[in-house]
N, C-alpha and C positions, 0 to 999 in steps of 0.2 A: 403552376408549381409554387408551393409555399416556401418563401425564402427565409422568413423570420417567423418563429413561433414562440410566444410566451405562454408558459403553463403554470398557473397558480403562483405567479411571482409575487412575493411579499418581501418587504425590506424595511429595516429601521436603522437609523444612524446611531453611532455610539452614544451611550448615556441618555438616549431618548426612550420615553415610556410608551410611545405609540409608533405604529408603522407609518412610514411615509408612502409606501405602496402596499396595497391590500388586495391579494387574490387577483392579480392582473392576468387576464386571458385574452389573447387575440393572435391573429396571424396576418402576415402581409405577403401578398404574391409578388413575384418578380415583375418589375416594371410598373408597379402601382405608385400613385402619388397620394400619400396619406397626410392629412393635416391633423395635428394634435392640438387641442385647445382646452382651456379651462382657467380657473382663477389662479392668480399668483399664489405659489405655495401649495398647489394641489398635487404636485409630484411629477409634472411634465418633464422637467430637466433631469430629475433623478431617473425617470424611466428611460429617457434617451441615452443617458450615460451607461445604463445597463446593456444597451445594444452595441456598445463599443468597448471591447475588452480592456484597453489601456485606461479608459476613463471610468470604469466601474468604481463607484464610491465604496469606502470602507464602512463596514457595518454588518448587521446580521441579515442574511438572505436565505430565503427558502424558495423552492420552485425552480423552474428551468427557463433558460433563454437559448433557443436553438437557431443556429444559422446554417443554412444549406445542409440540414440533417445532423449537425454535430453541435453539442453543447458549446456555447460561445467561449467559455473559459478554457476549452481545450484547443482552440485555434492556435496554430503556430504564429510566431511573431510576425513573419513575413506576410502571411495571409491576413492577419488582424490589422496590420498597418495599411495594406494596399486594397483589400477588398471592401472594407467599410470605412468610408470617409466621414469626417465630422467637421462642420463649420459652426463656430461659436458666435455669441452675441457681439463681442468686442473685436473689431477688426485687428486690433493690436495684439490680442492675446495669443494668436497662432503664429505670428511672424517671427522668424528666428534668424534671418540674415539681413544684410544691408542693401542688397540690390535685387531688382525684379528677376533677372535671369537666374540668380543664385537661389532665390526662393523657389522658383519653379523646378530647379534641378536638385534641391536639397533632399527631398524624399527619395528620389531615384538613386542618388549617391549613397544614401544609407541602406538601400536595398542591394547595393553592389552592382548596379547596371554599368555596362561599359560606356566609354566616353561617346562613341558614335551613336549609340541608342539614346543616350541622354540628350545629345544635341538634336537628334531628330524629333524626339518626343516633346522637348521644350519648345522647339520651333513650331511644331504643329499646334501646340496648345496656345502659344502666344498669338499665332495667326487666327485661330478660332475665336479667341476672346478679344481680338483687336489690340494686342499689346505690342505690336511690332515697334512702334515709335517710342515706347517706354521701356524697352527690353533692358537697356543699360542704365536706366534711371535709378536714383537712390530711393528707397522705399519711404524714407522720411519726407520726401517731397510730394508724395501721393496724397490725394484726398481720401477721406474715409471710404467713399464709394469705390474708388479704385483699389484700395487696400483689401476690401472685402471681396471684390471680383478677383483679385490676385489669390486670396485664400481659396476661393472656389477653383481657380485654375490649377493651383498647387495640389489640390485634392484630385482633380480630374486627371492630371498627368500620371497619377498612380494607377489609372485604369480601374476604378472601383466598380463594384456591382451595386452598391447602395450608398447613398449619401444622406447623412442625418444633419439637419439644420436646427439649431437652437436659437430662435428669434434673430435670424441673421440680418434683418434690416432695422433693428431697434435703434441703431445709432446713425442711420443714414437719412439724408434729406429725401423728400418725396420723389424727386426725379431719379436720383441714384438708386433708391429702393425699388422703383418701378423697373429700371433697367436690370437690376440684379434678379428680381423675381421672374422677369421675362427670360433671362438666361437660364434660370433653373427649370422653368417650364419647357424650354426648348431642349434642354439636355434630357429631360424625362421623356418628352414626346418623340424626339428624333433618335435618341441613342438607347432608349429602353432602360435607362438607369432608374432604379427604385429610389424614390424620394420620401423621406419621413421628416416632417417639419412642424415645429411649434412656431406660431406666428400670431401676433396680435393684430397685424394689418391683414385682414382677410379679404379686402376688396379685390386685390390682384390675384390671390391664390385660390380663392374659394371655387371659382369656375374651372380651375385647372385640376382640382382634386378629384380623385376617384372615390375617396372615402374621407369622412370626418369622424374623428374619435374625440369624444368629450370626456374630460376627467373632473372629478370632484372629490376632495378629501381622500386622495390616494386610490380611488376606484374609477373604473370605466363605467360611465352612466349612459353613454350613447355611442353607437358604432353603426353608421349608415352612410348612404351617399348624400351629397349636397342637396339633390332634388328631394330626397326623402325627408331630410331635416327641414327643408324650407316648407314642406307641407304640414309638418306637425309642430312648427315653431311656437304657435300660440300655447301649446301645452307644456313647454319646457320651462326650466328655471329662468329667473330674470337675468342671471349672468350670461346664459347662453344667448338669449335674445339680444342683449347689448353687444355681444361679440360679433354678431352677424353683419354682413355687408349692408350698406344703407338701403339698397334696393329691396332686400328682404325685410328690414326693419320697417320701412315705409309701407310696403305692400301689406304686411301683417296687420297694420293699423287701419287699413282701408278696404281690404278685400280678403276673401278666403281662398283656400286652395294653394297650389304650387306657386311659389314666388319667383320672380326673375332673379337671376344670379349675378348679372353684370350691370354696369351703368348703362350700356347700350340697350339691353333688353328692358331695363327699368324705365328708360326714357320712352321706349315704344309703348310699354304698358301704360305709362302716364298719359301719353298722347291719346290712347284709345279711350280713356275715361272722358275726354272732352271733345271727341270728334264732332258731335252734333250739338254742342252746347256753347252758348255765349258766356264768356267769362266776365264776372262782375268785379272781382278783386284779383289783381295780378301782381301786386307789389307788397313786399314787406318793408316797412319804414325802419331805417337804422335807429338803434337806441341812442339816446342822448346822454352825455356825461358832462356834468357841470364841473368845469375846471376852475378851481379857486386859486391854486398855486402849484408850483412844480416841486416834486421831491428831488428830482435830479435834473441838472442842466449841464449839457455837454456842448462845448463850443470849440470848433476847429482843432480837434484832437488828432495827433499823429502818434503812431507807435510802431517800433520795429524791435525785434528780439536781439539783434546784434548791430553794432555801430554801422557797418557797411552793407547790411542786408536790406532787402526790399521792405517797404512799409507794409505792415499788415492792416493797420488802421490808417486811413488817409483822409484828413480834413473832415472828420466825422462831427456832425452837430446834431443834437437830439435833446428833446425835452420829454421827461416822464412825469405826467400829472400825479400829484399826491393823492393817495387813496385809490389808485387804479391798479388793474392787473394788465401789465404791458408785456406783449409777446414779441420776441426778436427772432425772426426767421431768416432763412437763407441757405445756400448750399454748404456742403462740407468744406472746411478750411476757408470760409469766407471771413472769419475774424470774430464770430459771435462769442465764443468762449473767451477769447482774448479780451473782448470788451467787458465781460463780467469780471474778469480778474483785475482789470483796471479800476472798475467801480468798487471792488472790494478792498482795493489798496494793495493787492498782491503784486501788481505791476505798476510801474510809473511811466506815464506817457512822455514821449520826447518833447512834445509841445502841446499847447492848447489849455483850456480851462475846464475844470469840473467843479460844480457846486452841488452840495448835498443840503437840502433844506435851506438854500440861500447862502450857505457858507462854503468857503474854499474847502475842498475835500481833505486837505492837510489839517485844517483847524476844526473840522466838523467833529462833534462828539456824538453824532447820531449813531444809533445802533444799526449797523449794516452787517448782515450775516450772509454767507454764501454756501450753497450746496453744490459741490463740484460734480462733474459728470461721473467720475469714478468715486462713489461715496465711500469706498473702503478707506480712503485717506482720513476719514473722520473717526475711524474706530481704533481704539487702543486697548480696550478692556476685554475680559474673557466672556462676559455675558452682556446681553442687552440691558439688563437691570443696572449693571455697573456703569454702562455707558451713560444712562440717564442720570444716575446718582452723581456722576462726574460734574454735571452742570450745576449742582448745589441749589436746585430750585426747591420750593416748599413741597411738602407731600401732597397738598391739595392741588397745586399747579401741575405736578408730575402726573397725578392720577387723571387730571383733566386732559392732558396731552395724550396719555396712553389710550384713553377712551376715544379721543378724537381721531387718532391715527390707527386705531384697531390693532394694537400690537401686544395686547394683554397675554396672548398665547405664546409670545416669543421671548418673554422676559428672561427666561433661564437658558435660552439658546445662545450660542456664540454668534456674534453678528455676521461672521463669515459663513455660517452654516444655515442661512436662510435663503430663500429664493431672491432673484434680482428685484422683483417688485416689493417684497417684504423689506429688503435692505434699504430701498428708497424710503419706505415709511419710517424705518428706524432712524435714518439720517434726518428726516424732516422733524421727527419728534424731538430729537436732540437739539436741533437748531431753534425750534419753537420755544424751548425752555429758556432761551436767552431773551425772549420777548422783544424781537427786533422791530425797528421802525421801517426798515427796508429789507426785504427778503430776496436774494438773488438765487435763482434756481437754474441749473444747467441740465437740460433734458430730464425734468423731474418725473415724467410719466414713463420713462424707460423701464420696461419690464412689468409695468402695471397692467392688470387685466381691466377690461372695459367696465366692469362693475365698480371696482375701486376708483377708477378715474372719476366716476360721478361723486363718490365720497370725497375724493381729493379736491374736486371742484368746489364742493361745499365748504371744505376747510379754507380754501382761498377766499371764497365769498365772505366767510366769517372774519377772516383777517382784514379784508377790505372794509367790512362794516365797522371795524374798530379803528379805521383810519390808517391801516398798514398799507404799504406800497409793495407790490410784487413785480419783479422783472424776471421773466423766464425766457431762456433760450430753448427753443423746441422745434423738433421736426414733426410733431404730432399735430397735424392740421385739424383733425376732427376735434381734438381737445381744445385747441386754441380758439376755434370758431365758436365754441360754446362758452368758454370761460373768459377769454380776454376782452378787455374794453378797447384796447388799442393794439395795433400791430405795425411793425416795420420790417423791411427786408434789408439785410446787409448785403451789399454787392460791391465788389472791388474796394472793400475797406471802408465804405461809407453807407449811410442810411439812404436808401433809394426813395423812401417816402414814409410818412406816418399817417395812418388813417384809422378810423374806427373799424373794429374787426369785421362788421357786416360789409362795409364798403370795400375793405381790403380783399376779402375772399370772393365777394361777388364780382369783382373786376378782374380776377386772375383766371388764367387758362389751366395752369398746372398746379400752382400753389393755391388750390381751392378744394372744397369738399366734394365727396361723391354726391351728396344731396344737391349741391349746386349744379354739378355736371348733368345730372339726369333730369333737372327741372328747368334749366335756364332757357330752354326753347319755348317754355310756356309762361313761367313766372320770372319776375325781377327780384333780385336781392334775397332769394331763398338760399340760405347757407347751411342751415341745420335741418335735421329730420323734422323737428318741431315746426319749422317754417313751412316746409312742403306740406305736411299733414294739415296744418292750420288753413292754408289757402285751398287745398283740395276740399276740405270739409265745407268751407264757406261757399265754394262754387258748385258743390254737389247737392246742396240743399234743395 
């Protein structure tokens, strides 16, 4: 049974000269798990919002969206709220109450359910999601992963027939993201609830999907099963190849035919290549970085938000080499963003010392700029062009940054009316116009497609070549493994270690790449696709 049907759906935003969606045609059967992917700004989020009556964007629309045989705009408010659930990127954006139990009950209360039914349903959902011990907890005390799981539970308690996910793990650490996606897969598999998801992390969801829909420039270009896509991956656009799981990316460079979809099947395939062969080269040597001086020196820093509250940063000491790309990783609520705010001067530590280019942070005149996790805070103007003009940079410098960040097509758009990945690019462009010595980035790849991440990495390389220092807080392991020179993990308010990125990821079990997981039983220190492919080719000669 076809649960959702889109017929010739086209859509344009107000004041836009072009369509964001162009002649969209597809259908989704009840119980299917559909993954929607494509470049940032290709129309994925706009399409998803057309599948939820309350979130349909304002603009000019033609065509139809049909849910269970009826045009979606004609759904009654009760059915629209309960039958179609929606989980957004930012865990904070959906939460409307102060306690876990109240958040679970909120939707049912608005539907007019009686008290006994609300108690039963919230109890069942809290038990299913393992929230018994946090039922009375304040939501402000929850980590990002728990908040997003609460959002899912709050949708599930409404007994939906379909749940739509718009990059739900983009702000979660790798472990929390894995747990969340496992829960989504279980709901689809065991309860038969239809899942439609946009997600840049395809490693966990690709093998769970029944179908993959690829969009480009507002149009659907591919609609097939994961197996079918893996067989024809060599003939697809570059952005599609880059978005695929590591097992597919690596297989496509070494073999033909259907690719393995998971780390486990990828590891078995890799083993089969070398069953009867003696390996000559089994190790990738870590890259060397010459440290001349430190851009940032942190010594025994403590910080808490309130006088009598718990320390968020605890006796943290850390050196960041000048001219390096330095990644800070760790779980949600570990203190990573707090550390960036301290380095930017937005927060003052309780104790400890911080030096910027050898000078006390209070006296330092060095240019330090910070891109927050919620980049909307940087925007105050009506167009992207005005945002850039606000920085009062030369026309030549402005044009250089526009080309570098690929935002020429966004200049006359409102900064709030672009996709999440495009918004990140606009924010970066605005900061680069200040020509900073140190660039602090909080989750910079959030919402970016795989293709632009390669461009973004090149931007950071260029900054590094000019002697700039980049410190980024990130959950994006794949990006950090390719881009960062050094990595540290913040745990319990302190830096657990500092290592070169190759050694850092090669030595981890969970905070590591898929390429490392599928190759570590054969090769040492292989962290990226390039590493694995390089050693395979050397040993297959």
